[in-house]
C-alpha positions in Angstrom: 3.9 15.3 40.6 2.1 11.8 41.1 0.6 10.2 38.2 -3.1 9.7 38.0 -4.5 6.2 37.6 -5.5 7.1 33.9 -2.0 8.2 33.1 -0.7 5.0 34.6 -3.1 3.1 32.5 -1.9 4.9 29.3 1.8 4.2 30.1 1.1 0.6 30.9 -1.0 0.1 27.7 1.8 1.9 25.4 4.5 -0.4 27.1 2.3 -3.4 26.2 1.8 -2.4 22.6 5.5 -2.0 22.3 6.2 -5.5 23.7 3.4 -6.9 21.4 5.0 -5.4 18.4 8.4 -6.5 19.2 7.7 -10.1 20.5 4.5 -11.7 19.7 4.3 -11.7 16.0 0.7 -10.6 15.8 -0.6 -9.6 12.4 -0.2 -5.9 11.8 -4.0 -5.5 11.4 -4.6 -6.9 15.0 -1.9 -4.4 16.4 -3.6 -1.6 14.5 -6.8 -2.6 16.3 -5.0 -2.5 19.6 -3.6 0.8 19.1 -7.2 2.0 18.3 -8.4 1.1 21.9 -8.4 3.6 24.6 -7.2 2.7 28.2 -9.6 4.1 30.9 -8.4 2.8 34.2 -6.1 0.4 35.9 -7.1 -1.0 39.3 -6.9 -4.3 41.4 -4.6 -6.0 38.6 -7.3 -5.1 35.9 -6.5 -2.8 32.9 -9.8 -1.6 31.3 -9.8 -0.4 27.7 -12.7 0.6 25.4 -13.2 0.6 21.6 -16.0 2.3 19.6 -15.8 -0.5 16.9 -17.4 -3.8 17.5 -15.1 -5.7 15.3 -12.2 -4.5 17.3 -14.0 -5.8 20.5 -14.4 -9.3 19.0 -10.8 -9.4 17.6 -9.1 -8.2 20.8 -11.1 -10.4 22.9 -10.0 -13.5 20.9 -6.3 -12.4 21.5 -6.8 -11.4 25.2 -4.4 -14.2 26.4 -1.4 -12.8 24.3 -2.2 -9.4 25.4 -2.4 -10.3 29.0 1.0 -12.0 28.9 2.6 -8.7 27.7 0.5 -6.8 30.3 1.9 -8.8 33.0 5.4 -8.5 31.6 5.0 -4.7 31.4 3.4 -4.2 34.9 5.8 -6.7 36.6 2.8 -8.3 38.3 -0.2 -10.4 37.1 -2.6 -8.4 35.1 -5.9 -9.0 33.3 -7.5 -7.2 30.4 -11.1 -6.1 30.2 -12.2 -4.5 26.8 -15.7 -3.0 26.5 -17.7 -1.4 23.6 -18.1 2.3 23.9 -19.7 3.8 20.8 -18.8 7.3 19.8 -21.4 10.1 20.6 -22.6 10.2 16.9 -23.3 6.5 17.1 -24.7 6.6 20.5 -27.1 9.3 19.3 -28.3 7.1 16.4 -28.8 4.0 18.6 -32.4 2.8 18.7 -34.6 3.3 21.9 -34.5 0.4 24.3 -37.4 -2.0 23.9 -39.6 -3.4 26.7 -39.6 -7.2 26.5 -42.2 -9.7 27.9 -41.0 -12.9 29.5 -42.3 -14.7 26.4 -40.3 -12.6 24.1 -37.2 -13.2 26.2 -37.9 -16.9 25.9 -38.3 -16.6 22.2 -34.8 -14.6 21.9 -33.1 -17.2 24.1 -34.4 -20.0 21.9 -33.2 -18.3 18.8 -29.8 -17.2 20.0 -28.9 -19.5 23.1 -26.9 -16.6 24.4 -28.7 -15.9 27.8 -30.6 -18.0 30.3 -34.0 -17.0 31.5 -32.5 -15.8 34.7 -30.5 -13.2 32.9 -31.5 -9.7 34.2 -34.0 -8.0 31.9 -31.8 -4.9 31.2 -29.0 -7.2 29.9 -31.3 -9.1 27.5 -32.8 -5.7 26.3 -29.4 -4.2 25.7 -28.3 -7.4 23.8 -31.5 -7.5 21.8 -31.3 -3.7 20.8 -27.8 -4.0 20.0 -28.2 -7.0 17.8 -31.1 -5.5 16.1 -29.3 -2.3 15.5 -26.4 -4.2 14.0 -28.6 -6.1 11.8 -30.2 -2.8 10.4 -26.7 -1.5 9.7 -25.5 -4.6 8.0 -28.6 -4.6 5.8 -28.1 -0.7 5.0 -24.5 -1.4 4.1 -25.5 -4.3 1.9 -28.0 -2.2 0.1 -25.6 0.8 -0.4 -23.1 -1.6 -1.9 -25.6 -3.1 -4.2 -26.8 0.3 -5.4 -23.2 1.5 -6.4 -22.0 -0.2 -9.6 -18.6 1.0 -8.9 -18.2 -1.4 -6.1 -16.6 -4.7 -7.3 -16.3 -8.2 -5.9 -12.8 -9.0 -4.8 -11.3 -11.8 -6.8 -9.3 -14.6 -5.3 -6.1 -13.4 -6.9 -6.7 -9.8 -5.6 -7.8 -11.1 -2.1 -4.1 -12.4 -1.6 -2.8 -8.8 -1.8 -3.0 -8.0 2.0 -0.7 -6.2 4.3 0.5 -9.6 6.0 1.8 -10.8 2.6 3.6 -7.4 1.7 7.4 -7.8 2.1 8.8 -4.8 3.9 12.1 -3.0 3.8 13.6 0.5 4.1 12.6 1.2 0.5 8.9 0.7 1.2 8.2 0.9 4.9 7.0 4.4 5.1 4.5 3.8 2.3 3.4 0.5 4.1 2.7 2.4 7.4 0.9 5.2 5.7 -1.4 2.7 3.7 -2.1 0.8 7.0 -3.1 3.8 8.9 -5.4 5.0 6.1 -7.0 1.5 6.0 -7.9 1.3 9.7 -8.9 5.0 9.7 -6.3 6.0 12.3 -4.8 9.0 10.5 -7.1 11.4 8.6 -4.3 13.8 7.9 -3.1 11.3 5.1 -5.6 12.6 2.8 -4.9 12.4 -0.2 -2.3 9.4 0.4 -0.1 9.7 -2.7 2.3 6.8 -3.3 4.7 7.0 -6.3 7.3 4.8 -7.8 8.2 3.0 -10.9 6.2 0.0 -12.2 6.6 -3.3 -10.4 7.8 -2.1 -6.9 4.5 -2.9 -5.0 2.3 0.2 -5.3 -0.7 -1.8 -6.5 -0.2 -4.4 -3.7 -0.6 -1.6 -1.0 -3.6 -0.1 -2.6 -5.3 -3.5 -2.9 -4.3 -4.2 0.8 -6.1 -1.1 1.8 -9.3 -2.4 0.0 -9.0 -5.9 1.4 -8.5 -4.7 4.9 -11.6 -2.5 4.8 -13.8 -5.0 3.1 -12.7 -7.5 6.0 -12.6 -5.4 8.9 -14.9 -2.5 8.3 -17.4 -3.2 5.5 -19.5 -0.2 6.4 -17.0 1.9 4.7 -17.6 2.0 1.0 -14.1 1.4 -0.7 -13.7 1.5 -4.4 -10.5 0.7 -6.3 -10.1 1.8 -9.9 -7.1 2.2 -12.2 -6.8 5.3 -14.3 -7.9 3.5 -17.4 -11.4 2.3 -15.8 -11.7 5.9 -14.4 -11.3 7.3 -17.8 -13.8 4.7 -19.3 -16.3 5.6 -16.7 -16.2 9.2 -17.6 -16.1 8.8 -21.4 -19.0 6.3 -21.5 -21.2 8.6 -19.3 -20.4 11.6 -21.5 -21.3 9.6 -24.7 -24.7 8.5 -23.2 -27.7 9.9 -25.0 -29.2 10.9 -21.7 -27.3 13.7 -19.8 -28.5 11.9 -16.5 -25.9 9.2 -17.0 -23.1 12.0 -16.0 -25.1 12.9 -12.9 -25.5 9.3 -11.9 -21.8 8.8 -12.2 -21.1 11.8 -10.1 -23.5 10.5 -7.4 -21.9 7.1 -7.5 -18.4 8.5 -6.9 -19.7 10.9 -4.3 -21.1 8.0 -2.2 -17.8 6.5 -1.9 -16.0 6.6 1.6 -12.5 5.5 0.4 -11.6 6.1 -3.3 -8.4 4.5 -4.7 -7.0 5.3 -8.1 -4.0 3.6 -9.6 -1.6 4.7 -12.2 -3.2 8.2 -12.4 -0.4 9.4 -14.8 -2.5 7.8 -17.5 -5.0 10.7 -17.2 -2.3 13.0 -18.7 -3.9 14.8 -21.8 -7.4 13.8 -20.9 -8.8 17.2 -20.1 -12.3 16.1 -19.5 -11.4 13.2 -17.3 -9.1 15.4 -15.3 -11.9 18.0 -14.8 -14.1 15.2 -13.5 -11.4 13.9 -11.3 -10.8 17.4 -9.9 -14.6 17.8 -9.0 -14.7 14.4 -7.5 -11.6 15.0 -5.4 -12.9 18.3 -4.1 -16.3 16.7 -3.1 -14.9 13.7 -1.4 -12.2 15.7 0.5 -14.7 18.3 1.4 -17.1 15.6 2.8 -14.3 13.9 4.8 -13.9 10.9 2.7 -10.4 9.4 2.1 -8.6 9.3 -1.2 -5.6 7.2 -2.1 -3.7 7.6 -5.2 -0.6 6.0 -7.0 1.6 7.1 -10.0 4.9 6.5 -11.4 6.2 9.9 -10.4 5.6 12.7 -8.1 2.8 15.1 -8.2 5.2 17.9 -9.4 6.6 15.7 -12.1 3.0 14.9 -13.3 2.7 18.7 -14.0 5.8 18.6 -16.4 5.5 18.6 -20.2 3.0 19.9 -22.5 0.5 17.0 -21.5 1.1 17.6 -17.8 -1.6 18.1 -15.2 -2.3 21.7 -14.5 -1.3 23.5 -11.3 -4.8 23.1 -9.7 -4.6 19.4 -9.9 -1.1 19.0 -8.8 -1.6 21.2 -5.9 -4.5 19.0 -4.7 -2.4 16.0 -5.3 0.4 17.4 -3.0 -2.0 18.6 -0.2 -1.9 15.4 1.9 1.0 12.9 2.4 3.3 12.0 -0.5 5.6 9.0 -0.1 7.9 7.0 -2.5 8.5 3.3 -2.9 12.1 2.9 -4.2 13.8 0.2 -6.1 14.7 -2.8 -3.8 18.3 -3.2 -2.6 20.0 -6.5 -2.4 18.6 -7.2 1.1 15.0 -6.5 0.1 15.3 -8.7 -2.9 16.7 -11.5 -0.8 13.8 -11.2 1.6 11.3 -11.1 -1.5 12.9 -14.2 -2.9 12.7 -16.2 0.5 9.1 -15.1 0.8 8.1 -15.9 -2.7 9.8 -19.4 -2.7 8.1 -20.2 0.7 4.6 -19.2 -0.3 4.9 -21.1 -3.7 5.9 -24.2 -1.8 3.0 -23.9 0.5 0.6 -23.3 -2.3 1.9 -26.1 -4.2 1.5 -28.5 -1.3 -2.0 -27.2 -0.6 -3.1 -27.6 -4.3 -1.0 -30.8 -4.8 1.3 -29.4 -7.4 4.5 -31.7 -7.1 6.4 -29.7 -9.8 6.8 -26.8 -7.3 7.3 -28.8 -4.1 11.1 -28.7 -3.9 13.5 -26.3 -1.9 15.7 -23.7 -3.1 18.8 -23.6 -0.8 19.8 -20.5 0.9 23.0 -20.0 -1.1 21.0 -20.3 -4.3 18.7 -17.6 -3.0 21.5 -15.3 -2.2 22.9 -15.8 -5.9 19.3 -15.2 -7.2 19.3 -11.9 -5.4 22.6 -10.9 -6.8 21.2 -11.5 -10.4 17.6 -10.3 -10.0 16.5 -7.0 -11.5 14.3 -4.6 -9.5 10.7 -5.4 -10.9 9.1 -7.3 -8.0 6.6 -8.9 -10.4 9.4 -10.2 -12.6 11.2 -11.3 -9.4 8.2 -13.5 -8.5 8.2 -15.1 -12.0 12.0 -15.8 -11.6 11.3 -17.5 -8.2 8.8 -19.6 -9.7 11.1 -20.9 -12.5 14.0 -21.4 -10.1 11.7 -23.4 -7.8 10.6 -25.6 -10.8 14.3 -26.1 -11.6 15.3 -27.0 -7.9 12.4 -29.5 -7.8 13.5 -31.1 -11.0 17.2 -31.3 -9.6 16.0 -32.9 -6.3 14.2 -35.5 -8.4 17.5 -36.2 -10.1 19.1 -36.5 -6.8 21.2 -33.3 -7.1 20.8 -29.6 -6.6 20.0 -26.7 -8.9 23.2 -25.4 -10.5 24.4 -21.7 -10.5 24.5 -21.9 -14.2 20.8 -22.7 -14.3 20.1 -19.8 -12.2 22.2 -17.6 -14.6 20.2 -18.9 -17.6 16.9 -18.2 -16.1 18.0 -14.7 -15.0 19.1 -13.9 -18.5 15.8 -15.0 -19.9 13.9 -12.8 -17.1 16.0 -9.7 -17.7 17.4 -9.9 -21.2 18.0 -6.2 -21.5 21.1 -6.7 -19.1 22.8 -8.3 -22.0 22.5 -5.5 -24.5 24.8 -2.6 -25.0 23.5 0.8 -24.0 24.7 3.8 -26.0 24.9 7.4 -25.1 22.2 8.2 -27.7 19.9 5.8 -25.7 20.5 7.7 -22.4 20.0 11.1 -24.1 16.7 10.0 -25.6 15.4 8.7 -22.4 16.4 12.0 -20.5 14.9 14.1 -23.1 11.6 12.3 -22.9 11.6 12.3 -19.1 12.3 15.9 -18.8 10.3 17.0 -22.0 13.2 18.9 -23.6 14.8 18.7 -27.0 18.2 17.3 -27.9 19.7 20.8 -28.6 18.7 22.1 -25.2 20.2 19.0 -23.5 23.7 19.3 -25.1 23.7 23.1 -25.6 24.9 25.8 -23.3 21.8 27.1 -21.8 22.0 27.0 -18.0 18.6 27.4 -16.2 17.9 24.9 -13.4 15.6 22.5 -15.2 18.0 22.0 -18.0 21.1 21.8 -15.8 19.6 18.9 -13.7 18.7 17.0 -17.0 22.2 17.5 -18.3 24.0 16.4 -15.2 21.8 13.3 -15.1 22.4 12.4 -18.6 26.1 12.8 -18.3 26.0 10.7 -14.9 23.8 7.9 -16.5 26.1 7.9 -19.7 29.1 7.3 -17.3 27.1 4.6 -15.3 25.5 2.6 -18.1 27.7 3.1 -21.2 31.3 1.5 -21.7 32.8 5.0 -22.9 35.6 7.3 -21.8 34.8 10.7 -20.2 36.2 12.1 -23.4 33.9 10.3 -25.5 30.9 11.4 -23.3 32.1 15.0 -23.4 32.0 14.8 -27.3 28.4 13.6 -27.3 27.5 16.6 -24.9 28.6 19.7 -27.1 32.4 18.9 -26.8 32.5 19.3 -23.1 35.8 19.0 -21.3 36.9 16.2 -19.0 36.7 18.5 -16.0 33.1 19.5 -16.9 32.0 16.0 -17.4 33.6 15.1 -13.9 31.8 18.0 -12.3 28.4 16.7 -13.5 29.2 13.4 -12.2 30.1 14.8 -8.8 27.0 17.0 -8.6 24.9 13.9 -9.2 26.7 11.9 -6.7 26.1 14.4 -4.0 22.6 15.0 -4.8 21.5 11.3 -4.7 23.0 10.9 -1.4 21.3 14.0 0.1 18.0 14.2 -1.8 15.7 11.1 -1.7 13.3 12.6 -4.3 16.2 13.2 -6.6 17.6 9.7 -6.1 14.1 8.3 -6.9 13.9 10.2 -10.2 17.4 9.1 -11.0 16.6 5.4 -10.3 13.4 5.7 -12.3 15.3 6.9 -15.3 18.0 4.3 -15.0 15.6 1.4 -14.8 13.7 2.7 -17.7 16.9 2.7 -19.8 18.0 -0.7 -18.7 14.6 -2.2 -19.5 13.4 -3.1 -15.9 10.2 -1.1 -16.3 
């Protein structure tokens, strides 16, 4: 069956997007805008695409030359790109009626904008006039809406740097990155809520702030609010303490008016029954009205429901209703990429801000050694890089290079816990706290599923972190035999290979014990 022109256009556009992703190094935000365009026809060496978003129209037009290179490569013949604005039906219905302009009004418009000569057809000038006027009305309404809502914050200089472009990607975080980007550009409404979990210092907050920054820069008509759980709790408690009950009603209205609500560290709401109730109601109202919610925590929704202060089932079921994705601890390869990126950015910042103490260069072999010694907390790794860059700059001033001993010394100061001895008792206490069980249950003979996982994990971590024999470990777990200890270790080894969620729980516990949280 012969393909239609529309099908040819779609196929060519997809091939072009693949080439742009692989070869051209365009920012991911621009690629996301291109994916949001719709191919409509291909005829006479011209591919026509449309977009319902004016910002996309402007951005794609600026990058037309790069796109046309890939179009030509994909089509094996010279191609030209034409992009046009095609408002969605809902927007078209809201567009103001076209005005009738006199020649004097046209001349006044031309003098103000310089966009069109007097010879421009009246219909084009009228369309431009109406479109610009409607755009100004929308911008003013957006400004007023943001001003009315006290939850909307000004983005600080430090926060503005937390963008998708500056996020260092690897296998451990790429799914979370892709999901966050799709939520930011509004391409995937099924990721609602988007729930990102992982231990502290792995980049969750960076992704949440990247969503906020992307929306503020590219689609300010969407009201996006970032709150950490502590601020959310404060919002609720202060409203409830207010002498006028209307304060609670105003707070609800402010949260209900948000298009994208981002809440970080929601595990801090545990035990706050009133706040959780308010969160539950807010969640339902926003989801019911088609608004987007993004959440982050240090554990999965199911784990948030564990323990006497855990979230109740109605809340955890809502949290699990969208798309849940982990960010895992960085591997050596990702740590090396992080170190390379941090050192390069610090050198660029030092050059721009005239800070000579950080203007040196960390050699590649030194970066590799830094990655071997680094822990897994990315915030600590960034500080580690700054100190090593300072040492490398000082070494260059002396006419030499930073020594490995200097790197080791800095690493020991950044991660002092690696030097202390970890006891089996330390492991047991951490596991008991994490699984919310008592010591007798952990080392006893009860065999229900929750206890068995905790016991296997505690034995595996004791073998991994403590310098003790299997017989010693067995004595600390109710006098279990060498064979029983070996069985627990093999159970965990198999589970961490096959179950990513289990692996993430295991690594979270391990890092909490070694002090990398």
